[in-house]
N, C-alpha and C positions, 0 to 999 in steps of 0.2 A: 309133842313139840317139847323137847328138852328145854329148860330153863337154867344153865349151869354155870353163866356169865352175864354180864351185863350186857351184851351185843345181843344173848336172847333174850334178855328183858327186853331192849328196846323191840326187837320184833314184835314182842308179844305185847306192849303196851301199844306197838304203832296199829297192831291190827287188831286191838281192841276200838281203837277211835277211827279207824275205818270201817269197820263194823259199825259204830256209830254213829259217824257221820251219813253212811246210807240209811240207815234207819230215821237218821233227823231229817231228811232230805225226805223222806214219805211222811214225816208226823207234819213238817209243815204245810202240805198237802191238805192233811188232816183238819188240822187246825188253822190252817186259813180258812177254808169254809165255815167254820163252824161261828166265829169270831163276827161281831156285830160291831166292823168300826172298819172305815175302808183305809185310813189311813195305817193302821195296825196291819191288814189284809195284805197292803201294797209292801209295808218292812218285810213281811212274811217272805213274799212271792220273792224279793229282792235276794233275802237272805238265801232259799233255794238253789239262786243263783250260784251265790258265792260258795255255798257248801258244796256244789256240784265241783268247783272247782278245786274245793279242799280235798275232796274226793279222788280228782287227777293227780295233785300235787303229793300226794300219800302212793298213788299208785307212781309215780314219778321217784318217790323215796325209794321206795321198794328197789324200783327198780337199778340206782344206783347202787346200791348194794348188792343186787345180785339176788334178792328174796323174792319170796312171792306172799303178799298177806296167808297169815293162818285162821285159820276159823275160830275167832276169841270175843266171845259176847261181850258185849258193855254193858254191865246191871246198872250203872249211872242214868244212860239213858231210857231203856228199860224200864226201870222203877219210876224216871218222872211222866214217863209216856203213860203207865199203868195210872199213875194219878191222876191224872189229865182224865183220861177216859171215864176214871170212878167217879170223879167229881162233874167233868158233863152228865154221866147220867144220876146225878140229882136235880137234874132240870133246875139250874141256878139263873135268873134272870139274864139277858142278853148282858148288859152292860156289867154285870159279876163276872161272868162264865169267860167275857172278853179282857176284864183285868185279871183274873187266875190265870187264860193263855202267856198275858205278857206276863205275870210274873215268873212264869214256869219258862220261857223262853231265855228272859235274865238267868232263872240256875242252870240250866243248859251251858250257855256263854261263859258264866265262870267256872261252870265244870271244864267246857273247853279249854280255857286260857290256861287254868292248872293245869292240862293233862297237856296243853301242847308247848309250856314252858319247860315242865318234866322233858320233854323229847327233844327240845331245842339244846337243852341243858347237854344232857346225855351225846346228842349228834356231835355238839362240840367237842364232846369231852373223846368221843370215838376217832375226830379228825373228823367226819365226817359233813364236809362242807354244802354239799349240795344238796343233800340230808338239811343238813340243819336251816339255808335257805328256803328250803320250799317250807320248811314247815313254822317258820319265822314269817313266810305270808300268811299262813292260814294263823297263825297265832294275833297278828296285827290287825288282821280281820275283825277276827271273833273280840279282838278287844274295842274297836270301834262299834261292831254290833252292838256289844254290852249297853256303850256308851247313847249309843240311842233308844234302846230300849227302856235303860235308868229316865234317862231324859222326858219320854214318852209316858213312861207309869207315873212320874211326879207331875206332870201335866193333865194326864188323866185323871187320875187321885183329887189333885185340887177340884176338878170339874166335876165329878162325883161326890166330894164331899162339900160344894156350895151347891148343891141341887138336892141335895139331902134331908 
């Protein structure tokens, strides 16, 4: 893939998000199967549905600009996934693993927020309004999910400290 102009960069970054979102959808299944908290399991399952819609939004964005997703890895998502697997392999208590998974999900959300903000800005600057709207939809969902995760992490942390 050539990387010679802002449009090439936009396609590259959007391709990385496309790869990342697909990986996140898989990770949400894996993590929700390991956490010991029904509310968090439900949140992760709901977010998987949103993630699948975000993948479709990215596909529509590629169509709108007459391009196809490139094979670009998403190193941040890969690293957070590896971190979760390594931590889970240390056999933490179910409560601690759940808290770690919650923090990892929040890390991913904040990465996605930053990435989508950049993509929305690039789409706007290039005059790609259809893409901009689709990417803004993804951004708003990520911001909402991050807020939910943060509120639940605070609630869970308070409970854990109260029983410690």
